[in-house]
C-alpha positions as CSV (number, residue, x, y, z in Angstrom):
1,M,0.0,0.0,0.0
2,S,1.5,3.3,-1.1
3,G,-0.1,5.4,1.7
4,P,-2.2,5.1,4.8
5,I,-6.0,4.9,4.3
6,N,-8.7,4.7,6.8
7,L,-9.7,1.0,7.4
8,T,-10.9,-1.0,10.3
9,P,-8.1,-2.4,12.5
10,V,-9.0,-6.0,11.3
11,A,-8.9,-5.0,7.6
12,T,-5.6,-3.1,8.1
13,K,-4.0,-6.1,9.6
14,L,-5.3,-8.5,7.0
15,I,-4.5,-6.4,4.0
16,A,-1.0,-5.7,5.4
17,N,-0.4,-9.5,5.5
18,L,-1.6,-10.2,2.0
19,P,1.3,-11.5,-0.3
20,P,3.0,-8.6,-2.0
21,P,3.1,-8.6,-5.8
22,S,6.1,-10.5,-7.2
23,P,8.8,-8.2,-8.6
24,K,9.3,-10.8,-11.4
25,R,7.0,-10.8,-14.4
26,L,5.8,-14.0,-16.0
27,A,6.7,-14.2,-19.8
28,L,4.1,-15.9,-21.9
29,R,3.8,-16.9,-25.6
30,V,0.4,-17.7,-26.9
31,S,-1.4,-19.2,-29.9
32,K,-2.0,-17.1,-33.0
33,A,-5.7,-17.1,-32.3
34,A,-5.1,-15.7,-28.8
35,E,-2.7,-13.1,-30.2
36,K,-5.5,-11.9,-32.6
37,Q,-8.0,-11.6,-29.7
38,L,-5.6,-9.8,-27.5
39,R,-4.7,-7.3,-30.2
40,G,-8.4,-6.5,-30.5
41,G,-8.5,-5.7,-26.7
42,H,-10.1,-8.9,-25.4
43,P,-9.5,-9.1,-21.6
44,W,-9.3,-12.9,-21.2
45,L,-6.4,-15.2,-21.9
46,F,-7.4,-18.9,-21.5
47,D,-5.0,-21.5,-20.1
48,Q,-5.2,-23.6,-23.3
49,A,-3.9,-20.7,-25.4
50,I,-0.6,-20.4,-23.5
51,Q,2.1,-22.2,-25.6
52,Q,5.2,-21.2,-23.6
53,Q,5.7,-20.3,-20.0
54,K,9.1,-20.7,-18.4
55,Q,8.1,-20.7,-14.8
56,D,5.1,-21.3,-12.6
57,G,3.2,-18.3,-11.5
58,R,1.3,-17.3,-8.3
59,A,-2.1,-15.6,-8.1
60,G,-1.6,-11.9,-8.8
61,D,1.7,-12.2,-10.6
62,L,1.9,-9.8,-13.6
63,A,2.0,-11.9,-16.7
64,V,3.4,-10.3,-19.8
65,V,2.3,-11.7,-23.1
66,F,4.5,-11.5,-26.2
67,D,3.7,-12.1,-29.8
68,Q,5.5,-14.5,-32.2
69,K,8.0,-11.7,-32.9
70,K,8.7,-11.3,-29.1
71,K,7.0,-7.9,-29.1
72,F,4.8,-6.8,-26.2
73,L,1.2,-7.8,-26.6
74,A,-0.5,-7.4,-23.2
75,V,0.0,-7.6,-19.4
76,G,-2.5,-8.8,-16.8
77,L,-3.2,-10.6,-13.5
78,Y,-2.1,-14.3,-13.4
79,D,-4.7,-16.7,-11.8
80,P,-3.5,-20.4,-11.8
81,A,-6.8,-21.6,-10.3
82,S,-8.9,-20.2,-13.2
83,P,-9.2,-21.4,-16.8
84,I,-9.1,-17.7,-17.6
85,R,-5.5,-17.8,-16.7
86,V,-4.7,-14.1,-17.3
87,K,-7.1,-11.2,-16.7
88,I,-5.7,-8.6,-19.1
89,L,-5.2,-5.1,-17.8
90,Q,-3.2,-3.4,-20.6
91,H,-3.1,-4.1,-24.3
92,N,-0.6,-3.3,-27.1
93,T,1.3,-0.6,-25.3
94,P,3.5,-1.4,-22.2
95,A,2.5,0.3,-19.0
96,K,3.5,0.1,-15.3
97,I,0.6,-1.4,-13.4
98,D,0.6,0.6,-10.1
99,Q,-1.5,2.9,-8.1
100,A,-1.5,5.6,-10.8
101,W,-2.6,3.1,-13.4
102,F,-5.5,1.9,-11.1
103,T,-6.5,5.5,-10.4
104,A,-6.6,6.4,-14.0
105,K,-8.9,3.4,-14.8
106,L,-11.2,4.3,-11.9
107,R,-11.4,7.9,-13.0
108,E,-12.4,6.8,-16.5
109,A,-15.2,4.5,-15.0
110,A,-16.4,7.3,-12.8
111,E,-16.6,9.7,-15.7
112,R,-18.8,7.3,-17.7
113,R,-21.3,7.5,-14.8
114,A,-21.0,11.2,-14.0
115,A,-24.6,11.9,-15.1
116,L,-26.2,9.5,-12.7
117,P,-26.0,11.5,-9.5
118,E,-27.6,14.4,-11.4
119,Q,-30.6,12.1,-12.1
120,E,-31.5,11.7,-8.4
121,T,-29.5,8.4,-8.3
122,T,-27.1,7.5,-5.6
123,G,-27.1,3.7,-6.3
124,Y,-25.3,2.4,-9.3
125,R,-22.5,0.2,-10.6
126,L,-19.3,2.2,-10.4
127,V,-17.0,-0.5,-12.0
128,Y,-18.3,-3.2,-14.4
129,G,-15.3,-5.5,-14.5
130,E,-13.9,-6.2,-18.0
131,A,-16.0,-3.5,-19.7
132,D,-14.2,-0.9,-17.5
133,G,-10.8,-2.4,-18.0
134,L,-10.6,-4.0,-14.5
135,P,-11.5,-7.6,-15.1
136,S,-13.0,-9.7,-12.3
137,L,-13.7,-6.6,-10.2
138,I,-17.1,-5.1,-9.4
139,I,-17.7,-2.0,-7.4
140,D,-21.2,-0.9,-6.6
141,R,-22.1,2.4,-4.9
142,Y,-25.0,2.5,-2.4
143,A,-25.0,6.2,-1.4
144,D,-22.1,6.5,1.1
145,T,-21.4,2.8,1.0
146,L,-19.1,1.1,-1.6
147,V,-19.4,-2.7,-2.1
148,I,-16.2,-4.1,-3.6
149,K,-16.6,-7.6,-5.1
150,L,-13.6,-9.7,-6.2
151,Y,-13.9,-12.6,-8.6
152,S,-10.2,-13.6,-8.8
153,A,-7.4,-14.3,-6.3
154,G,-5.3,-12.4,-8.8
155,W,-6.5,-9.1,-7.2
156,L,-5.3,-10.0,-3.6
157,P,-1.6,-9.0,-3.9
158,H,-2.7,-5.7,-5.5
159,F,-5.7,-5.1,-3.2
160,G,-4.1,-2.6,-0.9
161,T,-2.9,-0.4,-3.9
162,L,-6.4,-0.8,-5.4
163,L,-8.1,0.5,-2.3
164,T,-5.8,3.5,-2.1
165,A,-6.8,4.3,-5.7
166,I,-10.5,3.8,-4.8
167,D,-10.1,6.2,-1.9
168,D,-8.6,8.8,-4.2
169,V,-11.3,8.6,-6.9
170,C,-14.5,7.6,-5.1
171,P,-14.3,8.0,-1.3
172,A,-17.1,6.7,0.8
173,E,-17.9,6.4,4.5
174,R,-18.2,2.6,4.4
175,W,-16.6,-0.2,2.3
176,I,-17.9,-3.7,2.3
177,L,-16.0,-6.6,0.7
178,R,-17.8,-9.3,-1.2
179,L,-16.1,-12.4,-2.5
180,S,-17.1,-14.8,-5.3
181,R,-17.9,-18.4,-4.3
182,N,-14.6,-19.6,-5.7
183,L,-12.7,-17.2,-3.6
184,Q,-14.7,-18.0,-0.5
185,S,-14.0,-21.7,-0.9
186,A,-10.4,-21.3,-1.8
187,G,-9.6,-18.8,1.0
188,A,-8.5,-15.2,0.8
189,F,-5.9,-14.9,3.6
190,G,-8.5,-14.2,6.2
191,L,-10.6,-11.8,4.1
192,T,-14.2,-12.9,4.3
193,D,-17.3,-12.3,2.3
194,G,-19.4,-9.4,3.7
195,M,-16.6,-8.1,6.0
196,V,-16.4,-4.3,6.6
197,L,-13.2,-2.8,5.4
198,R,-14.1,0.8,6.4
199,G,-16.7,2.2,8.7
200,T,-19.1,0.3,10.8
201,V,-21.2,-2.8,10.3
202,P,-24.6,-1.7,9.0
203,D,-27.4,-2.5,11.5
204,A,-30.0,-2.2,8.8
205,P,-30.3,-2.4,5.0
206,I,-28.5,0.5,3.2
207,E,-30.8,3.0,1.7
208,F,-30.1,4.6,-1.6
209,I,-32.0,6.6,-4.3
210,E,-32.7,5.5,-7.8
211,N,-34.4,7.9,-10.2
212,G,-35.9,9.7,-7.2
213,L,-37.2,6.5,-5.5
214,T,-35.9,5.2,-2.3
215,F,-34.7,1.5,-1.9
216,A,-32.8,-0.5,0.6
217,A,-30.4,-3.3,0.2
218,D,-28.7,-5.9,2.4
219,V,-25.1,-5.3,1.1
220,V,-23.6,-7.8,3.5
221,H,-25.6,-10.9,2.9
222,G,-27.7,-10.0,-0.2
223,H,-27.4,-11.7,-3.5
224,K,-24.5,-10.4,-5.6
225,T,-23.9,-7.0,-3.9
226,G,-27.4,-6.6,-2.6
227,F,-29.4,-5.1,-5.5
228,F,-29.5,-5.4,-9.3
229,F,-28.7,-2.0,-10.8
230,D,-28.7,-3.3,-14.4
231,H,-32.5,-3.0,-14.8
232,R,-32.6,0.7,-13.6
233,D,-33.8,2.1,-17.0
234,N,-36.3,-0.8,-17.4
235,R,-37.7,-0.2,-14.0
236,Q,-38.2,3.4,-14.9
237,R,-40.0,2.4,-18.1
238,V,-42.3,0.1,-16.1
239,G,-43.2,2.9,-13.8
240,R,-44.2,5.1,-16.7
241,L,-46.4,2.2,-18.1
242,A,-48.0,1.2,-14.8
243,K,-50.5,4.0,-14.1
244,G,-54.0,2.6,-13.5
245,K,-52.8,-1.0,-14.2
246,R,-52.9,-4.3,-12.3
247,V,-49.3,-5.3,-12.3
248,L,-47.6,-8.7,-11.7
249,D,-43.8,-8.8,-11.0
250,V,-42.5,-12.3,-11.4
251,F,-39.1,-13.2,-10.0
252,A,-39.6,-10.0,-8.0
253,Y,-36.5,-10.4,-5.6
254,S,-36.6,-7.2,-3.5
255,G,-39.3,-5.6,-5.6
256,G,-37.5,-3.2,-7.9
257,F,-40.1,-3.4,-10.7
258,S,-42.9,-3.6,-8.0
259,A,-41.9,-0.4,-6.3
260,Y,-41.6,1.5,-9.6
261,A,-45.0,0.3,-10.8
262,A,-46.6,1.3,-7.5
263,A,-44.9,4.7,-7.5
264,G,-46.1,5.1,-11.1
265,G,-49.7,4.9,-10.1
266,A,-50.5,1.2,-10.5
267,K,-54.0,0.2,-9.4
268,E,-52.4,-2.8,-7.5
269,V,-49.1,-4.7,-7.5
270,T,-48.4,-8.4,-7.0
271,S,-44.8,-9.6,-6.3
272,L,-44.0,-13.2,-7.0
273,D,-40.8,-14.8,-5.7
274,I,-39.6,-18.1,-4.3
275,S,-37.9,-16.3,-1.4
276,E,-40.1,-15.1,1.5
277,P,-37.4,-12.8,2.9
278,A,-37.0,-11.2,-0.6
279,L,-40.7,-10.7,-0.7
280,R,-40.6,-8.9,2.7
281,D,-37.9,-6.7,1.3
282,A,-40.1,-6.1,-1.8
283,A,-43.1,-5.1,0.4
284,A,-40.8,-2.7,2.3
285,N,-39.6,-1.1,-0.9
286,V,-43.0,-0.7,-2.2
287,A,-44.1,0.9,1.1
288,R,-41.2,3.3,1.0
289,N,-42.4,4.8,-2.3
290,A,-46.1,4.2,-2.6
291,P,-47.6,3.2,0.8
292,D,-51.2,3.6,-0.4
293,V,-51.0,1.3,-3.4
294,P,-52.3,-2.3,-2.6
295,H,-49.4,-4.8,-2.7
296,Y,-49.7,-8.5,-2.6
297,S,-47.0,-11.2,-2.2
298,V,-47.0,-14.7,-3.7
299,A,-44.3,-17.0,-2.4
300,G,-43.4,-20.0,-4.5
301,D,-41.8,-21.4,-7.7
302,A,-42.6,-19.1,-10.5
303,F,-43.7,-21.8,-13.0
304,S,-46.1,-23.4,-10.5
305,E,-47.5,-20.2,-9.2
306,L,-48.1,-18.7,-12.6
307,A,-50.1,-21.8,-13.4
308,K,-52.1,-21.5,-10.2
309,L,-52.9,-17.9,-10.9
310,A,-54.1,-18.8,-14.3
311,G,-56.3,-21.5,-12.8
312,Q,-57.8,-19.0,-10.5
313,G,-58.7,-16.8,-13.5
314,A,-56.3,-14.0,-12.5
315,V,-55.4,-11.4,-15.1
316,F,-53.0,-8.4,-15.1
317,D,-52.6,-5.4,-17.3
318,L,-48.8,-5.5,-17.0
319,V,-46.7,-8.6,-16.4
320,I,-43.0,-8.5,-15.8
321,V,-40.9,-11.6,-16.0
322,D,-37.3,-11.2,-15.1
323,P,-35.9,-14.7,-14.2
324,P,-32.3,-15.4,-13.0
325,A,-29.7,-16.6,-15.4
326,F,-30.9,-20.0,-16.7
327,A,-27.7,-20.8,-18.6
328,K,-24.5,-20.6,-16.5
329,S,-22.7,-22.8,-19.1
330,Q,-23.0,-23.4,-22.8
331,K,-24.5,-26.8,-22.3
332,E,-27.5,-25.2,-20.4
333,V,-28.5,-22.9,-23.3
334,G,-31.0,-25.3,-24.8
335,R,-32.8,-25.8,-21.5
336,A,-32.7,-22.0,-20.9
337,V,-34.4,-21.3,-24.2
338,S,-37.1,-23.8,-23.4
339,S,-37.6,-22.2,-20.0
340,Y,-38.1,-18.8,-21.6
341,A,-40.6,-20.3,-23.9
342,R,-42.5,-22.0,-21.0
343,L,-42.5,-18.7,-19.0
344,T,-43.9,-16.9,-22.1
345,H,-46.7,-19.5,-22.3
346,L,-47.5,-19.1,-18.7
347,A,-47.3,-15.3,-18.6
348,L,-49.5,-14.8,-21.6
349,T,-52.3,-16.7,-19.8
350,L,-52.3,-13.9,-17.3
351,V,-52.0,-10.8,-19.6
352,A,-55.4,-9.1,-20.1
353,P,-56.5,-8.1,-23.6
354,G,-54.6,-4.9,-24.4
355,G,-52.1,-5.5,-21.7
356,I,-48.3,-5.6,-21.9
357,L,-45.7,-8.3,-21.3
358,V,-42.2,-7.4,-20.3
359,M,-39.8,-10.4,-20.7
360,A,-36.2,-10.2,-19.7
361,S,-33.1,-12.4,-19.9
362,C,-29.8,-12.0,-18.1
363,S,-28.1,-15.1,-19.5
364,S,-25.1,-14.0,-21.5
365,R,-24.8,-17.4,-23.2
366,V,-28.4,-17.0,-24.6
367,K,-27.9,-14.6,-27.5
368,P,-30.5,-11.9,-28.3
369,D,-31.7,-13.6,-31.4
370,Q,-32.3,-16.9,-29.5
371,F,-34.1,-15.2,-26.7
372,F,-36.4,-13.0,-28.8
373,T,-37.1,-15.8,-31.3
374,A,-38.1,-18.2,-28.4
375,V,-40.5,-15.6,-26.9
376,F,-42.2,-14.8,-30.2
377,A,-42.5,-18.4,-31.2
378,A,-44.0,-19.3,-27.8
379,A,-46.6,-16.6,-28.1
380,E,-47.6,-18.0,-31.6
381,E,-47.9,-21.5,-30.0
382,V,-50.6,-20.3,-27.5
383,E,-52.2,-18.2,-30.3
384,R,-51.4,-14.9,-28.7
385,P,-48.9,-13.5,-31.1
386,L,-47.1,-10.4,-29.9
387,W,-46.8,-6.9,-31.2
388,E,-43.5,-5.5,-30.3
389,H,-43.3,-2.1,-28.6
390,F,-39.5,-2.0,-28.2
391,R,-36.4,-3.8,-27.0
392,T,-33.9,-2.6,-24.4
393,G,-30.4,-3.6,-23.3
394,H,-27.8,-2.3,-20.8
395,A,-27.9,0.8,-18.7
396,I,-25.0,3.3,-18.8
397,D,-23.4,1.8,-15.7
398,H,-23.2,-1.6,-17.4
399,P,-21.5,-0.5,-20.6
400,V,-21.1,-2.9,-23.5
401,V,-17.9,-2.7,-25.4
402,D,-16.9,-4.2,-28.8
403,R,-13.7,-5.7,-27.4
404,F,-15.7,-7.8,-24.9
405,P,-19.0,-9.1,-26.3
406,E,-19.3,-11.5,-23.5
407,G,-20.2,-8.5,-21.3
408,E,-23.5,-8.1,-23.1
409,Y,-26.1,-10.2,-21.3
410,L,-29.3,-8.1,-20.6
411,K,-32.1,-8.3,-23.1
412,C,-35.7,-7.1,-22.5
413,L,-38.8,-7.1,-24.7
414,Y,-41.9,-5.0,-24.3
415,A,-44.8,-6.4,-26.2
416,S,-48.6,-6.8,-26.3
417,P,-50.6,-9.8,-27.4
418,I,-52.6,-9.3,-30.6
419,D,-56.1,-10.5,-29.7
């Protein structure tokens, strides 16, 4: 660490005892196909693409990749436990990877999101990993709390330097550390998921503002970092569509869509989720923003509960279906597409004539054409063909860049059945 920063005593001790970065650089030669990808700015180097490596590397070693002519190609964080063996930080032009380098990257990320605080928004993704040039790193802001999530042990030797850069660019009263499941199971030199690095342990969910609405998130134990910022723009659209409507929010989690619908003047809102604690959070978020709007909770498996609602003759003017990632590997894509089709079948049995269906997918392995084709085909099968209003993708704090197409995962369709 290049300078003292304000951390808890436990965090100070643990970070001081992290293994320092090795002064030696790993030299790698890679396949021609990998060379081409790296020249184009791709942030991943897979283990199978490495053709020559003279010595073993530790997590966090800086690995320098040379092309066939022994010229510099890239440098990144080595991770021997991951098939993505090197997380690339710098392409084509050599650079010293130090605090100044991290600070510059963080400033670029902050500038991309500079407009959000002016839009009555204090909760957003500050760093979106590979798309912001900082692979395997997520930083989410919740008002005066930053949640820093690491997905690779390669960050650990550089963590103190990274924190100093974060403090310089985006200071906050509280820092929470979140670790991926792989890091939790492998161990992180005493660092633990949910530990407080700066400030005090929150005694309640952290409140933040999104487009003028108030939400609260459990940043210590909640899924991912506690909230899903990627749908911010879609939530706002739903709020604008909801006035006077009966709304069903499927896979509601903590009620982001539900709260926007209620605040937008919905006649009533129903949140459906398998998790009862999540539904309690959803009810609280609705109450924060629209306490007079009737809100109902349905706890259970979405597929089963949608069928039950249809059997009861329930209908809604606006149905939002935002499932979790169905395809976490390529072999699961076929099953995921079938699940989207089945959800479309079920949801359309509940959409009133003249109503709107909002269908979303957050599975990066399911390509947009696969998703939209499945939804439209499923609608045809139940003889409720869809008329498309529009499609949406990522919000500004989840940028999609050409050099990293894998970072594009969010797809959302707004459509009405043609009856």
